[in-house]
SEKEVEX-325242 format. One record per residue: chain; z, y, x of N, C-alpha, C in turn; residue in one letter. Coordinates in steps of 0.1 Angstrom, whole numbers. Atoms other than C-alpha are relative to their C-alpha. Layout:
<rs>
R  doke    n.z    n.y    n.x   ca.z   ca.y   ca.x    c.z    c.y    c.x  lumnu
R     A      Z      Y      X      Z      Y      X      Z      Y      X      a
...
</rs>
This chain:
<rs>
R  doke    n.z    n.y    n.x   ca.z   ca.y   ca.x    c.z    c.y    c.x  lumnu
R     A     -4     -4     14    863   1075    998     11     10      1      x
R     A    -10    -10      1    883   1105    989      8     -2    -13      x
R     A     -7      4     12    911   1096    965     10     11     -4      x
R     A     -9     -9      6    930   1120    942     12     -8     -5      x
R     A    -12      8      4    966   1107    937      9     10     -7      x
R     A    -10     -8      7    987   1122    910     14     -5      3      x
R     A    -13      5     -5   1024   1121    919     -1     -5     14      x
R     A      3      5    -13   1011   1115    954     11      2     10      x
R     A    -11     -3    -10   1041   1131    972     13     -8     -3      x
R     A    -12      7      4   1065   1107    954      1    -14      7      x
R     A     -4     12     -6   1079   1073    963    -12    -10      2      x
R     A     12      9     -1   1049   1050    955    -12      7      5      x
R     A     11     -7     -4   1024   1077    961     -1      1     15      x
R     A      0     -1    -15   1034   1081    998     -5    -13      6      x
R     A      4     13     -6   1029   1044   1004    -14     -3     -3      x
R     A     14      2      3    996   1043    986     -9      9      9      x
R     A      7     -9     -9    984   1073   1006     -1     -5     14      x
R     A      0      5    -14    994   1058   1039     -9    -13      1      x
R     A      9     12      0    977   1025   1030    -15      4      0      x
R     A     14     -4      1    945   1043   1021     -5      7     13      x
R     A      4     -7    -13    945   1065   1052     -2    -10     11      x
R     A      1     10    -10    951   1035   1074    -13     -8     -1      x
R     A     13      7      2    919   1020   1060    -12      9     -1      x
R     A     11     -9     -1    898   1051   1065     -3      9    -11      x
R     A      3     -8     11    900   1068   1032      8     14      1      x
R     A     -7    -13      0    909   1105   1026      8      1    -13      x
R     A     -9     -1     12    937   1115   1001      3     14     -2      x
R     A     -5    -13      4    947   1146    982     10     -3    -12      x
R     A    -10      2     10    978   1148    959      1     12     -9      x
R     A     -5    -10     10    987   1167    927     14     -5     -3      x
R     A    -14      4      2   1025   1167    924      8     13     -3      x
R     A     -8    -11      4   1049   1190    906     13      1      9      x
R     A    -12      0    -10   1077   1181    932     13      4     -7      x
R     A    -12     -4      8   1105   1182    906     12     -3      8      x
R     A    -12      2     -7   1140   1185    920      7    -14     -3      x
R     A     -6     12      4   1152   1154    901     -5    -12      8      x
R     A      6     11     -7   1128   1133    921      0      3     15      x
R     A      2     -4    -14   1124   1153    953     12      9      5      x
R     A    -11     -8     -5   1156   1165    971     -5      9     11      x
R     A      6     -8    -11   1133   1178    999    -15      1     -2      x
R     A     14     -1      3   1100   1189    984     -9      4     12      x
R     A      8     -4    -12   1088   1206   1016     -2    -12      9      x
R     A      1     12     -8   1095   1174   1035    -10    -10     -5      x
R     A      9      9      7   1076   1154   1009    -14      4      3      x
R     A     13     -5     -2   1046   1176   1013     -5     -3     15      x
R     A      3      2    -14   1047   1173   1051     -3    -15      3      x
R     A      2     14     -2   1049   1135   1049    -13     -6     -5      x
R     A     12      4      7   1019   1132   1027    -12      2     10      x
R     A     11     -1    -10    988   1124   1049    -13      7     -5      x
R     A     11     -8      6    966   1150   1032      5     12     -7      x
R     A     -4    -13      7    966   1182   1011      8     -4    -12      x
R     A     -8      1     13    992   1185    983     -2     12     -8      x
R     A      1    -12     10    984   1207    953     12     -1     -9      x
R     A    -12      0      8   1016   1217    936     -3      5    -14      x
R     A      4     -3     14   1008   1215    899      5    -11     -9      x
R     A     -5      9     11   1017   1199    866    -12     -7     -6      x
R     A     12      7      5    992   1171    857     -1      1    -15      x
R     A      0     -2     15   1001   1177    820     -5     13     -4      x
R     A      5    -13      3    987   1212    823    -15      0      3      x
R     A     15      0     -2    949   1215    818     -4      8     12      x
R     A      4     -9    -11    948   1243    844      1     -7     13      x
R     A     -2      7    -13    959   1219    871    -13     -7      4      x
R     A     12      8     -3    926   1201    868    -13      8      3      x
R     A     11     -9     -3    904   1231    875      0      3     15      x
R     A      2     -5    -14    890   1240    909      5    -11     10      x
R     A     -5     11     -9    901   1206    925    -11     -3     10      x
R     A     10      5    -10    883   1194    957     -7    -13     -6      x
R     A      7     12      5    857   1167    951      8    -13      3      x
R     A     -7     12     -2    871   1132    947     -9    -12     -5      x
R     A      8     11      3    856   1097    945      8    -11     -8      x
R     A     -8      9      8    885   1080    927     13      7     -3      x
R     A    -13     -5      4    918   1087    909     10    -11      0      x
R     A    -11      9      2    951   1070    913     11      8     -8      x
R     A     -9     -7      8    974   1081    885     14     -6      0      x
R     A    -14      5     -1   1011   1077    893     10      9     -6      x
R     A    -10    -10      5   1027   1109    880      5     -4    -13      x
R     A     -6      4     13   1052   1101    853     15      3      1      x
R     A    -15      0      1   1088   1106    841      4    -15     -2      x
R     A     -3     15     -1   1105   1072    847     14     -4     -5      x
R     A    -13      4      3   1141   1072    836      1     -6    -14      x
R     A     -1      7     13   1146   1047    808     10      6     -9      x
R     A    -10     -6      8   1179   1060    795     -2     15     -3      x
R     A      2    -14      2   1171   1096    800    -11      3    -10      x
R     A     11     -2      9   1139   1092    780      5      0    -15      x
R     A     -5      1     14   1160   1085    749      4     13     -6      x
R     A     -3    -14      6   1170   1122    746     -9     11      6      x
R     A      9    -10     -5   1144   1140    767    -14     -3     -4      x
R     A     12      5      6   1116   1129    744    -12      9      2      x
R     A     12     -9     -1   1093   1159    745     -5      1     14      x
R     A      4      0    -14   1094   1160    783     -7    -13      4      x
R     A      6     13     -3   1086   1123    786    -14     -1     -6      x
R     A     13      1      6   1058   1125    761    -10      8      6      x
R     A      9    -10     -6   1042   1155    777     -5     -6     14      x
R     A      4      5    -13   1043   1140    812     -8    -13      0      x
R     A      6     14     -1   1034   1104    805    -12     -1     -9      x
R     A     12      2      9   1010   1107    775    -11     10      3      x
R     A     10    -11     -2    993   1141    780     -5     -1     14      x
R     A      5      1    -14    993   1137    818    -10    -11      2      x
R     A     10     12     -1    975   1103    815    -13      4     -7      x
R     A     13     -4      7    950   1118    790     -8      9      9      x
R     A      7     -9     -8    941   1146    814     -5     -6     13      x
R     A      5      7    -12    939   1123    845    -12     -8     -3      x
R     A     12      9      4    916   1099    826    -12      9     -3      x
R     A     11     -9      4    895   1128    813     -7      5     13      x
R     A      5     -5    -13    891   1141    849     -9    -11      6      x
R     A      7     11     -6    880   1107    861    -13     -2     -8      x
R     A     12      2      8    855   1103    832    -10     11      2      x
R     A      9    -11     -2    841   1138    837     -7     -1     14      x
R     A      6      1    -13    835   1130    874     -7    -13      2      x
R     A      7     13      0    823   1095    866      5     -9     12      x
R     A     -6      8    -12    847   1079    892     11     -9     -6      x
R     A    -10     10      4    871   1049    889     14      6      0      x
R     A    -14     -4      1    908   1054    879      8    -12      0      x
R     A    -10     10      0    937   1032    887     13      6     -4      x
R     A    -12     -6      6    968   1040    866     11     -9     -1      x
R     A    -12      8      1   1003   1028    868      7      1    -13      x
R     A     -8      0     13   1019   1018    835     14     -5      4      x
R     A    -13      5     -3   1051    998    834      3    -13     -8      x
R     A     -4     12      7   1067    965    825      8      3    -13      x
R     A     -7     -4     12   1086    985    799     -8     -1    -13      x
R     A      8      1     12   1056    982    775      3    -13     -7      x
R     A     -2     13      6   1066    946    769     14     -1     -7      x
R     A    -13      0      7   1102    954    759      8    -12      6      x
R     A     -8     11     -4   1126    925    760     -9    -12      3      x
R     A      8     12     -4   1113    894    778      0    -11    -11      x
R     A      1     10     10   1100    867    756      6    -14      4      x
R     A     -5     13     -3   1112    831    753    -10    -10     -6      x
R     A      8     11      4   1094    798    750      6     -7    -12      x
R     A     -5      7     12   1098    775    720     13     -7      3      x
R     A    -12      7     -3   1126    756    738     11     10      4      x
R     A    -10    -10     -2   1145    789    743      0      5     14      x
R     A      0     -5    -14   1138    793    780     -8     13      2      x
R     A      7    -13     -2   1127    826    794    -14     -2      4      x
R     A     14      1     -3   1090    832    797     -5     13      6      x
R     A      5    -12     -6   1073    856    820    -10      7     -9      x
R     A      9     -8      8   1053    885    804    -14     -1      5      x
R     A     14      0     -3   1015    881    803     -7     12     -5      x
R     A      7    -12      4    990    909    801     -4      1    -14      x
R     A      4      0     14    979    898    767     11      0    -10      x
R     A    -12     -1      9   1014    899    752      0     13     -8      x
R     A      0    -13      7   1018    925    725     11      9      6      x
R     A    -10    -10     -4   1036    957    733     11      1     -9      x
R     A    -12     -1      8   1071    959    721     11      7      7      x
R     A    -10     -7     -8   1090    986    740     12      3     -8      x
R     A    -12     -3      6   1126    992    733      6     14      4      x
R     A     -4    -13     -5   1129   1026    751    -11     10     -3      x
R     A     10    -10      2   1111   1058    745     -9      1     12      x
R     A      8      1    -12   1099   1056    781    -11    -10     -2      x
R     A     10     11      2   1082   1023    773    -10      4    -11      x
R     A      9     -5     10   1067   1039    742    -11      9      6      x
R     A     10    -10     -6   1051   1067    762     -9     -7      9      x
R     A      9      7     -9   1037   1043    788    -10     -9     -8      x
R     A     10      8      8   1022   1021    760    -10      9     -6      x
R     A     10     -9      5   1006   1051    744     -9      6     11      x
R     A      8     -5    -11    994   1064    778    -11    -10      3      x
R     A     11     10     -3    975   1031    783    -11      3    -11      x
R     A      9     -2     11    958   1038    749     -9     12      2      x
R     A      8    -13     -1    947   1074    756     -8     -1     12      x
R     A      8      2    -12    935   1064    791    -13     -7     -3      x
R     A     12      8      4    912   1037    777     -9      8     -9      x
R     A      9     -8      9    899   1061    750     -8     10      8      x
R     A      6    -10     -7    892   1088    775    -11     -4      9      x
R     A      9      4    -10    873   1068    801    -11     -9     -6      x
R     A      9     10      5    854   1045    777    -15      4      2      x
R     A     14     -2     -2    818   1042    788     -4     10     11      x
R     A      3    -10    -10    822   1069    815      5     -3     14      x
R     A     -6      4    -13    844   1054    842      7    -13     -1      x
R     A     -7     13      0    859   1021    852     15      3      1      x
R     A    -15     -3      0    897   1018    847      8    -13      3      x
R     A    -10     11     -3    925    996    860     14      5     -4      x
R     A    -13     -3      4    959    996    844      9    -10      6      x
R     A     -9      9     -6    987    981    865     14      2     -6      x
R     A    -14      0      6   1021    972    850     10     -5     10      x
R     A     -9      5    -10   1046    970    878     14     -3     -6      x
R     A    -14      2      4   1080    955    874      9     10      8      x
R     A     -9     -9     -7   1110    970    893     -4      2     14      x
R     A      5     -2    -14   1096    986    925     11      6      9      x
R     A    -10     -5    -10   1119    990    955     -6      1     14      x
R     A      4     -2    -14   1116   1001    991      4     14      5      x
R     A     -3    -12     -6   1120   1029   1015     -8     12     -6      x
R     A      6    -12      6   1113   1064   1001      3      2    -14      x
R     A     -3     -2     14   1126   1059    966     12     10     -1      x
R     A    -10    -11      1   1148   1088    954     14     -6      1      x
R     A    -14      5     -2   1184   1084    966     10      9     -8      x
R     A     -9     -9      7   1198   1111    943     -3      1    -15      x
R     A      4     -1     14   1182   1104    909      8    -11     -8      x
R     A     -9     10      6   1209   1086    887     -7     -7    -12      x
R     A      6      5     12   1184   1078    860    -10    -11      3      x
R     A      9     11     -3   1162   1053    879      6     -7     13      x
R     A     -3      7    -12   1169   1026    905     14     -3      2      x
R     A    -14      4     -2   1201   1007    905      3     -2     15      x
R     A     -3      1    -15   1197   1001    943      5     13      6      x
R     A     -5    -13     -6   1203   1038    950     15      1     -3      x
R     A    -14      0      4   1236   1035    931      8     -9      9      x
R     A     -7     10     -9   1245   1004    951      2      6     14      x
R     A      0     -6    -13   1236   1022    983     11     11      1      x
R     A    -10    -11     -1   1258   1052    975     14     -6      0      x
R     A    -13      7      1   1288   1029    966      3     -7     12      x
R     A     -3      7    -13   1284   1008    997      4     10     11      x
R     A     -4    -10    -10   1285   1039   1019     14      6     -2      x
R     A    -13     -6      3   1316   1051   1002     11    -11     -1      x
R     A     -9     11      1   1333   1017   1002      5     -3    -14      x
R     A     -4      3     14   1334   1015    964     -6    -13     -5      x
R     A      6     12      6   1328    984    943    -14      3     -5      x
R     A     13     -2      6   1293    978    932      1     -3    -15      x
R     A     -1      1     15   1291    984    894    -12     -5     -6      x
R     A     11      5      8   1269    964    872      4      1    -15      x
R     A     -2     -2     15   1265    973    835     -3    -13     -7      x
R     A      2     13      7   1269    941    815      7    -11      9      x
R     A     -6     12     -6   1278    906    828     -7     -4     13      x
R     A      7      3    -12   1253    905    857    -10    -11     -1      x
R     A     10     11      1   1232    877    843    -14      5     -4      x
R     A     13     -6      3   1204    901    833     -9     -2     12      x
R     A     10      2    -11   1172    894    853    -11     10      0      x
R     A     12     -9     -3   1145    915    868     -9     -6     10      x
R     A     10      4    -10   1114    910    889     -1     12      9      x
R     A      1    -11    -10   1118    932    920    -11     -2     10      x
R     A     11      1     -9   1087    939    940      0     12     10      x
R     A     -1     -9    -11   1084    957    973    -12     11     -2      x
R     A     10    -11      2   1065    991    972    -12     -2      8      x
R     A     12      2     -8   1042    981   1000    -10    -10     -7      x
R     A      8     10      7   1030    951    979     -7      7    -12      x
R     A      6     -7     11   1024    975    949    -12      9      6      x
R     A     11     -9     -6   1004    999    972    -12     -8      4      x
R     A     11      9     -3    983    970    984     -9     -4    -12      x
R     A      7      3     12    974    960    949     -8     12     -5      x
R     A      7    -12      4    965    996    940    -13      2      8      x
R     A     11     -2     -9    943    999    970    -11    -10     -2      x
R     A     10     10      2    926    966    964     -9      3    -13      x
R     A      8     -3     12    916    977    929     -9     12      2      x
R     A      9    -11     -3    901   1009    942    -12     -5      8      x
R     A     10      5     -8    881    989    967     -8    -11     -7      x
R     A      6     11      8    872    962    940      0      4    -14      x
R     A     -1     -5     14    867    982    908     -6     -9    -10      x
R     A      6      9     10    860    964    876    -13      6     -6      x
R     A     12     -5      7    828    967    855      4     12     -9      x
R     A     -2    -12      8    825    998    834      4     -4    -15      x
R     A     -1      4     14    826    978    801     14      1     -5      x
R     A    -13      1      6    863    973    797     11      1     11      x
R     A    -10     -2    -11    896    982    816      5    -14      5      x
R     A     -6     11     -6    912    957    839     15      3     -1      x
R     A    -14     -2      2    949    952    830      7    -11      8      x
R     A     -6      9     -9    972    936    856     15      2      1      x
R     A    -14     -1     -4   1008    928    861      2      1     15      x
R     A     -3     -2    -15   1025    936    894     15     -4      1      x
R     A    -14      4     -2   1056    918    905      0    -12     10      x
R     A     -1     12     -8   1068    887    924     -2    -13     -8      x
R     A      0     12      9   1068    863    894     14     -7      1      x
R     A    -13      6     -2   1104    855    904     11      9     -6      x
R     A    -11     -7      6   1136    864    886     12      2      9      x
R     A    -12     -3     -8   1166    880    903     11      5    -10      x
R     A    -11     -5      9   1199    885    884      6     13      7      x
R     A     -6    -12     -5   1217    918    888     11     -3     10      x
R     A    -11      5     -9   1246    899    904     -6     -4     14      x
R     A      7      3    -13   1222    885    930     -5     12      7      x
R     A      5    -12     -6   1207    919    936     12      7      7      x
R     A    -11     -6     -6   1242    933    943      4     -8     13      x
R     A     -3      8    -12   1249    904    967    -10      2     11      x
R     A     10     -3    -10   1216    910    985      3     14      7      x
R     A     -3    -13     -5   1226    947    989     12      0      9      x
R     A    -13      0     -8   1261    940   1002     -3     -8     13      x
R     A      2      7    -12   1248    914   1026     -8      8     11      x
R     A      8     -8     -9   1223    939   1041      7     12      5      x
R     A     -7    -12     -3   1248    967   1043      7      0     14      x
R     A     -8     -1    -12   1262    978   1077     15     -1     -2      x
R     A    -14      0      4   1295    981   1059      5    -14     -3      x
R     A     -5     14      3   1296    943   1052      0     -3    -15      x
R     A     -1      4     14   1305    926   1020      7     11     -9      x
R     A     -6    -10      9   1316    945    989      4     -8    -13      x
R     A     -4      5     13   1334    938    956    -10      4    -10      x
R     A      9     -3     11   1313    936    925      9      1    -13      x
R     A     -7     -2     12   1327    950    893    -10      0    -12      x
R     A      8      1     12   1313    944    858      5     10    -11      x
R     A     -4    -10     10   1313    973    833     -5     -4    -14      x
R     A      4      5     13   1312    963    797     -6     11     -9      x
R     A      8    -10      7   1286    988    785    -14     -4     -1      x
R     A     15      2      2   1250    987    773     -6     14     -3      x
R     A      7    -13      3   1228   1018    776    -12     -2     -9      x
R     A     12      0      9   1202   1025    749    -12     -1      8      x
R     A     13      2     -7   1168   1013    760      0    -10     11      x
R     A      0     11    -10   1180    987    785     -4    -13     -6      x
R     A      3     14      4   1168    951    783      7    -10      8      x
R     A     -7     11     -7   1182    918    794     -8     -7     11      x
R     A      8      8     -9   1153    901    810    -14      5      1      x
R     A     14     -4     -3   1119    909    826     -5     -8     12      x
R     A      6      7    -11   1095    890    848    -15      0     -3      x
R     A     15     -1      2   1057    891    854     -6    -13      2      x
R     A      9     11     -2   1032    864    850    -11      5      9      x
R     A     10     -4     -9   1008    866    879    -13     -8      0      x
R     A     12      8      1    982    842    867    -13      8      1      x
R     A     12     -7      0    956    869    862     -3      5     14      x
R     A      2     -4    -14    961    882    898     -6    -11      8      x
R     A      5     12     -8    955    847    912    -14     -2     -4      x
R     A     14      3      5    924    842    890    -10     10      6      x
R     A      9    -10     -5    909    875    903     -1      0     15      x
R     A     -1      0    -14    918    868    939      6     13      6      x
R     A     -6    -12     -4    938    900    940     12     -3      9      x
R     A    -11      3     -9    966    903    967     13     -2     -8      x
R     A    -13      3      5    998    887    958     11      6      9      x
R     A    -11     -5     -8   1032    900    970      3     -9     11      x
R     A     -3      8    -12   1042    888   1005     14      2      4      x
R     A    -14     -2     -4   1078    901   1006      9     -6    -10      x
R     A    -10      5     10   1108    884    990      9     11     -4      x
R     A     -9    -10      6   1133    903    969     11      3     10      x
R     A    -11     -2    -10   1161    898    995     -5      8     12      x
R     A      6     -7    -11   1138    911   1022     -2     15     -4      x
R     A      3    -13      5   1128    941   1001     13      8     -2      x
R     A    -13     -7      2   1165    949    993      5      4     14      x
R     A     -5     -2    -14   1174    946   1030     -7     12      6      x
R     A      9    -10     -5   1145    969   1039      5     14     -5      x
R     A     -5    -13      6   1158    996   1015     14      4      5      x
R     A    -14     -4     -3   1195    994   1023      1      4     15      x
R     A     -1     -3    -14   1191    993   1061     -8     13      3      x
R     A      8    -12     -3   1163   1019   1062      6     13     -6      x
R     A     -5    -12      7   1181   1043   1038     14      3      3      x
R     A    -14     -1     -2   1216   1039   1051      4     14      5      x
R     A     -3    -13     -6   1216   1072   1071     -8     11     -7      x
R     A      7    -10      8   1195   1090   1045      9     10     -7      x
R     A     -7    -10      8   1205   1119   1023      4     -6    -14      x
R     A     -4      7     12   1223   1098    997     10      9     -8      x
R     A     -9     -8      8   1240   1115    968     13     -7     -2      x
R     A    -13      5      3   1276   1110    959     -1    -10    -11      x
R     A      1     11     10   1281   1078    938      6      6    -13      x
R     A     -5     -6     12   1299   1101    913    -11      4     -9      x
R     A     11     -4      8   1265   1112    902     -4    -10    -11      x
R     A      3     11      9   1259   1078    886     11     -1    -11      x
R     A    -11      0     10   1293   1080    868     -2     11     -9      x
R     A      2    -11      9   1285   1114    855    -12     -2     -9      x
R     A     11      3      9   1251   1102    842      4     -9    -11      x
R     A     -5      9     11   1268   1074    823      8      7    -10      x
R     A     -9     -9      9   1293   1099    808     -9      8     -9      x
R     A      9     -9      8   1264   1121    797     -7     -9    -11      x
R     A      6      8     10   1247   1092    780     10     -4    -11      x
R     A    -11      3     10   1280   1082    763      2     11     -9      x
R     A     -3    -11      8   1285   1117    751    -12      2    -11      x
R     A     12     -1      9   1250   1115    735     -1    -12    -10      x
R     A      0     12      9   1259   1082    717    -10    -10      4      x
R     A     10      9     -5   1235   1062    739      6    -11      8      x
R     A     -7     11     -7   1261   1038    753      9     -8     -9      x
R     A     -9      9      8   1277   1008    736     10     -6      9      x
R     A    -10      6     -8   1310    995    749     13      6     -3      x
R     A    -13     -4      3   1347   1000    749      2     14      5      x
</rs>
């Protein structure tokens, strides 16, 4: 099978491509290689185990003259929650129009498509009648609180509309994905990259809020395995398959900082709490994995602490940006009126 991967030179794309190659599949990528995501675009192209076509998936011309493919994995997207609140046109174009064109290409070729959505479509985590936190289920209504979440919700809709009756579709909603290869210089995504930068500089680990917020952190290799499984076990043509992707376990941001500090070659670190709230942030998120179990799909095999250690140790000598970059990003959001706090 020859698989076309949009955003294939990126963090998740590289892991998906390696997994597919190791199981005998061919891969080709379409990737714009934006500087915000790729500090070394040429290196990213070299690491990809196949051809990389440098093009914008939201541009119709990018979809002409492509080599033949047997399936599409659609990963290309703008992903910064806070940044989406003021870069709306950019996020809408990449996430909604890019998804429309990827789905249209799959439908035209009559091949299956696996598309990555986001846990952001659920918005704030729901609670049970007794007030306890409840994991998000695939059938829960969409209630995004960020513009990023809105674009991912709409992207799901346009994808389903484009492929209906022409190609099988899988929509995967990952929780917070971590692992080697994620951008170490992008201040709008990934709190672990900020922790890494501060650990290397001997600075306290900053947490926005009181640290009790919870997330479901899943290792990128487990995400890649689920994507590959869905390519190898496509659903029926009649309706899309929608799946959560996570561990099903909650980790507080304080616990995440403690895991990062424990894995650091520099040893322990002080944790500081910053009394701010960024527009679009939520307090709690976690995935219900019941549908994965019912399907017999692969469940994650790595714990959050192991995933954090893998990232910190493996990235320690990487090209990490100055931690000041994250301070500057918060200042920019504050100047735009997107931060609440003293």
